[in-house]
C-alpha positions as a Markdown table, in Angstrom:
| # | Residue | x | y | z |
|---|---|---|---|---|
| 1 | Met | -19.0 | 10.3 | -13.0 |
| 2 | Gln | -17.6 | 11.0 | -9.6 |
| 3 | Phe | -16.5 | 8.5 | -7.0 |
| 4 | Phe | -16.2 | 8.5 | -3.2 |
| 5 | Asp | -13.6 | 6.2 | -1.7 |
| 6 | Thr | -15.0 | 5.6 | 1.7 |
| 7 | His | -11.9 | 3.9 | 3.2 |
| 8 | Ala | -8.2 | 4.5 | 2.2 |
| 9 | His | -5.1 | 4.2 | 4.4 |
| 10 | Ile | -3.3 | 7.0 | 2.6 |
| 11 | Gly | -0.5 | 6.9 | 5.2 |
| 12 | Leu | 0.2 | 3.3 | 4.5 |
| 13 | Ile | 0.4 | 3.7 | 0.8 |
| 14 | Tyr | 3.4 | 6.0 | 1.2 |
| 15 | Asp | 5.2 | 7.5 | 4.2 |
| 16 | Asp | 6.4 | 10.4 | 2.2 |
| 17 | Pro | 4.0 | 13.3 | 2.5 |
| 18 | Ile | 4.7 | 14.4 | -1.1 |
| 19 | Glu | 3.9 | 10.9 | -2.4 |
| 20 | Gln | 0.6 | 11.0 | -0.4 |
| 21 | Leu | -0.4 | 14.2 | -2.2 |
| 22 | Arg | 0.5 | 12.6 | -5.5 |
| 23 | Val | -1.8 | 9.6 | -4.8 |
| 24 | Ile | -4.7 | 12.0 | -4.1 |
| 25 | Gln | -3.9 | 14.0 | -7.3 |
| 26 | Gln | -4.0 | 10.7 | -9.3 |
| 27 | Ala | -7.3 | 9.8 | -7.7 |
| 28 | Lys | -8.9 | 13.1 | -8.6 |
| 29 | Gln | -7.8 | 12.7 | -12.2 |
| 30 | Ala | -9.6 | 9.3 | -12.2 |
| 31 | Gly | -12.8 | 11.0 | -10.9 |
| 32 | Val | -12.4 | 10.2 | -7.2 |
| 33 | Ser | -13.6 | 13.5 | -5.8 |
| 34 | Arg | -13.8 | 12.4 | -2.1 |
| 35 | Ile | -11.8 | 10.1 | 0.1 |
| 36 | Val | -12.0 | 9.2 | 3.7 |
| 37 | Ser | -8.5 | 8.9 | 5.1 |
| 38 | Ile | -8.3 | 6.0 | 7.7 |
| 39 | Asn | -5.8 | 5.2 | 10.4 |
| 40 | Asn | -5.5 | 2.3 | 12.7 |
| 41 | Ser | -4.0 | 4.2 | 15.6 |
| 42 | Leu | -4.0 | 7.7 | 17.0 |
| 43 | His | -0.3 | 7.9 | 16.3 |
| 44 | Asp | -1.0 | 7.3 | 12.6 |
| 45 | Phe | -3.7 | 10.0 | 12.6 |
| 46 | Glu | -1.4 | 12.5 | 14.3 |
| 47 | Arg | 1.2 | 11.8 | 11.5 |
| 48 | Val | -1.2 | 11.8 | 8.5 |
| 49 | Tyr | -3.8 | 14.4 | 9.3 |
| 50 | Pro | -1.6 | 17.5 | 9.3 |
| 51 | Asn | -0.4 | 16.7 | 5.8 |
| 52 | Leu | -3.9 | 16.2 | 4.3 |
| 53 | Lys | -6.1 | 18.5 | 6.4 |
| 54 | Ala | -6.2 | 21.3 | 3.9 |
| 55 | Ile | -6.9 | 19.3 | 0.8 |
| 56 | Pro | -10.5 | 19.7 | -0.6 |
| 57 | Gly | -12.4 | 16.4 | -0.7 |
| 58 | Ile | -10.3 | 14.6 | 1.8 |
| 59 | Tyr | -12.1 | 13.6 | 5.0 |
| 60 | His | -10.9 | 11.8 | 8.0 |
| 61 | Ala | -11.9 | 9.2 | 10.6 |
| 62 | Val | -10.4 | 8.9 | 14.1 |
| 63 | Gly | -10.3 | 5.7 | 16.0 |
| 64 | Ile | -8.3 | 2.7 | 17.3 |
| 65 | Ala | -8.4 | -0.6 | 15.4 |
| 66 | Pro | -8.5 | -3.9 | 17.2 |
| 67 | Ser | -4.9 | -4.5 | 16.2 |
| 68 | Glu | -3.9 | -1.7 | 18.7 |
| 69 | Val | -5.9 | -3.1 | 21.6 |
| 70 | Thr | -2.8 | -3.8 | 23.8 |
| 71 | Asn | -1.4 | -0.3 | 23.1 |
| 72 | Pro | -4.1 | 2.3 | 22.4 |
| 73 | Gly | -1.9 | 5.1 | 23.7 |
| 74 | Thr | -2.1 | 7.4 | 26.8 |
| 75 | Asp | -5.3 | 9.2 | 27.5 |
| 76 | Tyr | -6.7 | 7.7 | 24.2 |
| 77 | Leu | -10.4 | 8.3 | 24.9 |
| 78 | Asn | -9.9 | 12.0 | 25.5 |
| 79 | Lys | -7.7 | 12.2 | 22.4 |
| 80 | Ile | -10.3 | 10.6 | 20.2 |
| 81 | Glu | -12.9 | 13.1 | 21.4 |
| 82 | Gln | -10.5 | 16.0 | 20.9 |
| 83 | Tyr | -9.6 | 14.9 | 17.3 |
| 84 | Leu | -13.2 | 14.5 | 16.4 |
| 85 | Thr | -13.6 | 18.2 | 16.7 |
| 86 | Tyr | -11.0 | 18.8 | 14.0 |
| 87 | Pro | -12.1 | 20.1 | 10.6 |
| 88 | Asn | -13.3 | 17.4 | 8.1 |
| 89 | Val | -13.3 | 14.6 | 10.6 |
| 90 | Val | -16.5 | 12.7 | 9.7 |
| 91 | Ala | -16.5 | 9.4 | 11.5 |
| 92 | Val | -15.2 | 7.2 | 14.4 |
| 93 | Gly | -13.0 | 4.4 | 13.2 |
| 94 | Glu | -11.8 | 2.1 | 12.2 |
| 95 | Thr | -12.8 | 0.1 | 15.2 |
| 96 | Gly | -14.3 | -3.3 | 15.8 |
| 97 | Leu | -13.3 | -6.9 | 16.4 |
| 98 | Asp | -10.6 | -9.1 | 14.8 |
| 99 | Tyr | -10.4 | -12.7 | 16.0 |
| 100 | Tyr | -8.3 | -13.8 | 13.1 |
| 101 | Lys | -5.1 | -12.7 | 14.8 |
| 102 | Gln | -4.4 | -12.8 | 18.5 |
| 103 | Phe | -4.7 | -9.1 | 19.3 |
| 104 | Gly | -5.0 | -9.0 | 23.1 |
| 105 | Asp | -8.0 | -11.0 | 24.3 |
| 106 | Lys | -11.6 | -10.9 | 23.1 |
| 107 | Arg | -12.9 | -9.1 | 26.2 |
| 108 | Ser | -10.3 | -6.2 | 25.8 |
| 109 | Gln | -11.3 | -5.9 | 22.1 |
| 110 | Ile | -15.0 | -5.7 | 22.9 |
| 111 | Glu | -14.4 | -3.1 | 25.6 |
| 112 | Leu | -12.3 | -0.9 | 23.2 |
| 113 | Phe | -15.0 | -1.3 | 20.6 |
| 114 | Ile | -17.8 | -0.3 | 23.0 |
| 115 | Gln | -15.9 | 2.7 | 24.2 |
| 116 | Gln | -15.7 | 4.0 | 20.7 |
| 117 | Leu | -19.3 | 3.3 | 19.9 |
| 118 | Glu | -20.3 | 5.4 | 22.9 |
| 119 | Ile | -18.0 | 8.2 | 21.7 |
| 120 | Ala | -19.6 | 8.0 | 18.2 |
| 121 | Gln | -23.1 | 8.3 | 19.8 |
| 122 | Lys | -22.0 | 11.2 | 22.0 |
| 123 | His | -20.7 | 13.1 | 18.9 |
| 124 | Asn | -23.5 | 12.0 | 16.6 |
| 125 | Leu | -21.0 | 10.4 | 14.1 |
| 126 | Pro | -21.1 | 7.1 | 12.2 |
| 127 | Val | -18.7 | 4.4 | 13.1 |
| 128 | Ile | -16.5 | 2.5 | 10.7 |
| 129 | Ile | -16.5 | -1.2 | 11.6 |
| 130 | His | -13.6 | -3.7 | 11.2 |
| 131 | Asn | -15.0 | -7.2 | 11.5 |
| 132 | Arg | -12.7 | -10.2 | 10.9 |
| 133 | Asp | -13.8 | -13.7 | 12.0 |
| 134 | Ala | -15.9 | -12.0 | 14.7 |
| 135 | Gly | -19.3 | -11.7 | 13.1 |
| 136 | Lys | -21.4 | -12.9 | 16.0 |
| 137 | Asp | -19.8 | -10.7 | 18.6 |
| 138 | Thr | -19.8 | -7.7 | 16.2 |
| 139 | Phe | -23.5 | -8.2 | 15.5 |
| 140 | Asp | -24.4 | -8.6 | 19.2 |
| 141 | Val | -22.5 | -5.5 | 20.3 |
| 142 | Leu | -23.9 | -3.4 | 17.4 |
| 143 | Ser | -27.4 | -4.6 | 18.1 |
| 144 | Glu | -27.3 | -3.0 | 21.5 |
| 145 | Arg | -25.0 | 0.0 | 20.9 |
| 146 | Ile | -25.0 | 1.1 | 17.3 |
| 147 | Pro | -24.9 | 4.9 | 17.3 |
| 148 | Asp | -27.9 | 6.8 | 15.9 |
| 149 | Ala | -25.7 | 8.1 | 13.0 |
| 150 | Gly | -25.2 | 4.5 | 11.9 |
| 151 | Ala | -22.3 | 2.2 | 11.0 |
| 152 | Ile | -20.4 | 1.0 | 8.0 |
| 153 | Phe | -19.2 | -2.6 | 7.7 |
| 154 | His | -15.9 | -1.7 | 5.9 |
| 155 | Cys | -14.4 | -4.2 | 3.5 |
| 156 | Tyr | -17.5 | -6.4 | 4.0 |
| 157 | Ser | -16.5 | -10.1 | 4.4 |
| 158 | Glu | -19.6 | -11.9 | 5.8 |
| 159 | Asp | -22.3 | -13.5 | 3.6 |
| 160 | Ala | -25.7 | -12.5 | 2.4 |
| 161 | Asn | -27.6 | -14.0 | 5.3 |
| 162 | Tyr | -25.5 | -12.0 | 7.8 |
| 163 | Ala | -26.1 | -8.8 | 5.8 |
| 164 | Lys | -29.9 | -9.4 | 5.7 |
| 165 | Lys | -29.9 | -9.9 | 9.4 |
| 166 | Cys | -28.1 | -6.5 | 9.8 |
| 167 | Leu | -30.6 | -4.6 | 7.6 |
| 168 | Asp | -32.8 | -3.8 | 10.5 |
| 169 | Met | -30.0 | -1.6 | 11.9 |
| 170 | Asn | -28.8 | 1.7 | 10.3 |
| 171 | Val | -25.8 | 0.0 | 8.6 |
| 172 | Tyr | -24.1 | 0.3 | 5.2 |
| 173 | Phe | -22.0 | -2.3 | 3.5 |
| 174 | Ser | -18.8 | -1.2 | 1.9 |
| 175 | Phe | -17.1 | -3.4 | -0.7 |
| 176 | Ala | -13.4 | -3.3 | -1.6 |
| 177 | Gly | -11.4 | -4.6 | -4.5 |
| 178 | Asn | -11.8 | -8.2 | -3.3 |
| 179 | Leu | -15.4 | -8.0 | -4.7 |
| 180 | Thr | -13.9 | -8.4 | -8.1 |
| 181 | Tyr | -12.3 | -11.7 | -7.3 |
| 182 | Arg | -13.9 | -14.7 | -9.0 |
| 183 | Asn | -14.0 | -16.8 | -5.9 |
| 184 | Ala | -15.6 | -14.1 | -3.7 |
| 185 | Arg | -19.0 | -15.7 | -4.0 |
| 186 | Asn | -20.2 | -14.7 | -0.5 |
| 187 | Leu | -19.7 | -11.0 | -1.6 |
| 188 | His | -21.3 | -11.5 | -5.0 |
| 189 | Glu | -24.4 | -13.1 | -3.3 |
| 190 | Thr | -24.5 | -10.3 | -0.7 |
| 191 | Val | -24.6 | -7.4 | -3.2 |
| 192 | Leu | -27.5 | -9.1 | -5.0 |
| 193 | Asn | -29.4 | -9.4 | -1.8 |
| 194 | Ile | -29.2 | -6.0 | -0.2 |
| 195 | Pro | -30.8 | -2.7 | -1.2 |
| 196 | Val | -28.5 | -0.6 | -3.5 |
| 197 | Asp | -29.0 | 2.4 | -1.2 |
| 198 | Arg | -27.1 | 0.6 | 1.5 |
| 199 | Ile | -24.0 | -0.1 | -0.6 |
| 200 | Leu | -20.7 | 1.8 | -0.5 |
| 201 | Ile | -17.4 | 1.2 | -2.2 |
| 202 | Glu | -13.8 | 1.6 | -0.9 |
| 203 | Thr | -10.3 | 0.8 | -2.0 |
| 204 | Glu | -8.9 | -0.2 | 1.5 |
| 205 | Ser | -5.7 | 1.1 | 0.0 |
| 206 | Pro | -3.0 | -0.1 | 0.0 |
| 207 | Phe | -4.6 | -3.6 | 0.4 |
| 208 | Met | -7.2 | -5.5 | -1.6 |
| 209 | Val | -6.0 | -4.9 | -5.2 |
| 210 | Pro | -8.8 | -5.2 | -7.7 |
| 211 | Ala | -8.5 | -8.2 | -10.1 |
| 212 | Glu | -7.9 | -5.8 | -13.0 |
| 213 | Tyr | -4.7 | -4.5 | -11.3 |
| 214 | Arg | -3.5 | -7.8 | -9.8 |
| 215 | Glu | 0.1 | -7.2 | -11.0 |
| 216 | Lys | 0.3 | -4.0 | -8.8 |
| 217 | Lys | 1.9 | -4.2 | -5.4 |
| 218 | Arg | -0.6 | -1.9 | -3.7 |
| 219 | Thr | -4.0 | -0.5 | -4.3 |
| 220 | Met | -4.5 | 3.2 | -4.9 |
| 221 | Pro | -7.7 | 5.3 | -4.5 |
| 222 | Ala | -7.7 | 5.8 | -8.3 |
| 223 | Tyr | -8.4 | 2.0 | -8.7 |
| 224 | Ile | -11.9 | 2.4 | -7.2 |
| 225 | Thr | -13.3 | 2.8 | -10.7 |
| 226 | Ser | -12.5 | -0.9 | -11.4 |
| 227 | Thr | -14.7 | -2.0 | -8.4 |
| 228 | Ala | -17.5 | 0.3 | -9.4 |
| 229 | Lys | -17.5 | -1.1 | -13.0 |
| 230 | Phe | -17.6 | -4.6 | -11.7 |
| 231 | Leu | -20.4 | -3.8 | -9.3 |
| 232 | Ala | -22.4 | -2.1 | -12.0 |
| 233 | Glu | -22.1 | -5.3 | -14.2 |
| 234 | Met | -23.2 | -7.5 | -11.3 |
| 235 | Leu | -26.2 | -5.4 | -10.5 |
| 236 | Glu | -27.0 | -4.9 | -14.2 |
| 237 | Met | -27.0 | -1.2 | -13.7 |
| 238 | Asp | -25.8 | 1.6 | -15.8 |
| 239 | Glu | -22.4 | 2.7 | -14.5 |
| 240 | Glu | -23.3 | 6.4 | -14.3 |
| 241 | Glu | -26.6 | 5.6 | -12.5 |
| 242 | Leu | -24.8 | 3.4 | -10.0 |
| 243 | Ser | -22.0 | 5.9 | -9.3 |
| 244 | Ala | -24.6 | 8.6 | -8.6 |
| 245 | Gln | -26.3 | 6.2 | -6.2 |
| 246 | Leu | -23.1 | 5.3 | -4.4 |
| 247 | Trp | -22.2 | 9.0 | -4.2 |
| 248 | Lys | -25.5 | 9.7 | -2.6 |
| 249 | Asn | -25.2 | 6.9 | -0.1 |
| 250 | Ser | -21.6 | 8.0 | 0.9 |
| 251 | Cys | -22.6 | 11.6 | 1.4 |
| 252 | Lys | -25.6 | 10.5 | 3.5 |
| 253 | Val | -23.7 | 8.2 | 5.9 |
| 254 | Phe | -21.0 | 10.8 | 6.4 |
| 255 | Asn | -23.5 | 13.7 | 6.6 |
| 256 | Leu | -21.9 | 15.6 | 3.8 |
| 257 | Pro | -23.6 | 17.8 | 1.1 |
| 258 | Glu | -23.8 | 16.0 | -2.3 |
| 259 | Ser | -22.2 | 19.0 | -4.1 |
C-alpha cells in the first residue's frame, strides 16, 4: 500500500532542516510515498522549499493563509505567481477564510482569498481551502470563482449537508486525524454521504493527532496510515482497495501521474 499525505506543514514540525528530512524518511518507511508540503506564508515557503525541493515525492503549494491577511508581504501576488513556476509546485494554498480568530476583517480575508483563486485559475492549478467558521462565505466565493482545476477542502470541518451542497462543484474533501475522534460525528456522517472518489486524506502535521497516537505531542506524515485504516473501517472497504482509490484521487486533483 502507498499513501499520499495531501497536507503537511513540514516546516512547523521541526525548524531544523535535518529533522525535516528525517520526518520524510520515516514517512516513506511507513508507505507515505508522496506529501504536499504546505506553508501559511510566503516567508515560510521561502524557508522550507529550498530544503525539500530535491526530494522525490515531495510536492509543494504556495499561498497565503487567512492568518496572514494583515501582513501578506511586499509584492505578494507577483511572488506567488513566481513561486508557482518552481519545480514540483502543484497547488495554490493554503488560502481561504477563518472567522474563528480575529484575523483582520472579513472583507480583507475575502479579498485575499479571491486574489488567490484568480491566480489559481490563471495557472490552471487547484486551490487548497482553509475554512474555519466561515462556511457560508467560503461556499459563496467558491460558487462564483472556483478554478477549473478544482479545490480541496483541507481538514474538512463542516457537515454532510454542506458537503453534498458542494458536490456540484469540482471539489475534494480531505480528512485529517480528527476523523478518528469518537465525537467527530459530523465528519463520520460526511464520509458516509459523499462519493469515495472525492475523498482525500492528510495529516495536517503537526496538528490533529490521530486518536491512536493521542499521547504524542505532534502529528507526523507517517501517522496517516492510522486515518486511512479508520476510514476503511467506516466505509467497510478493504484497506488496500481504499488506499488505491485515495492515491488515484490525490494524483488526479494535483495532476500527477499515478506511478
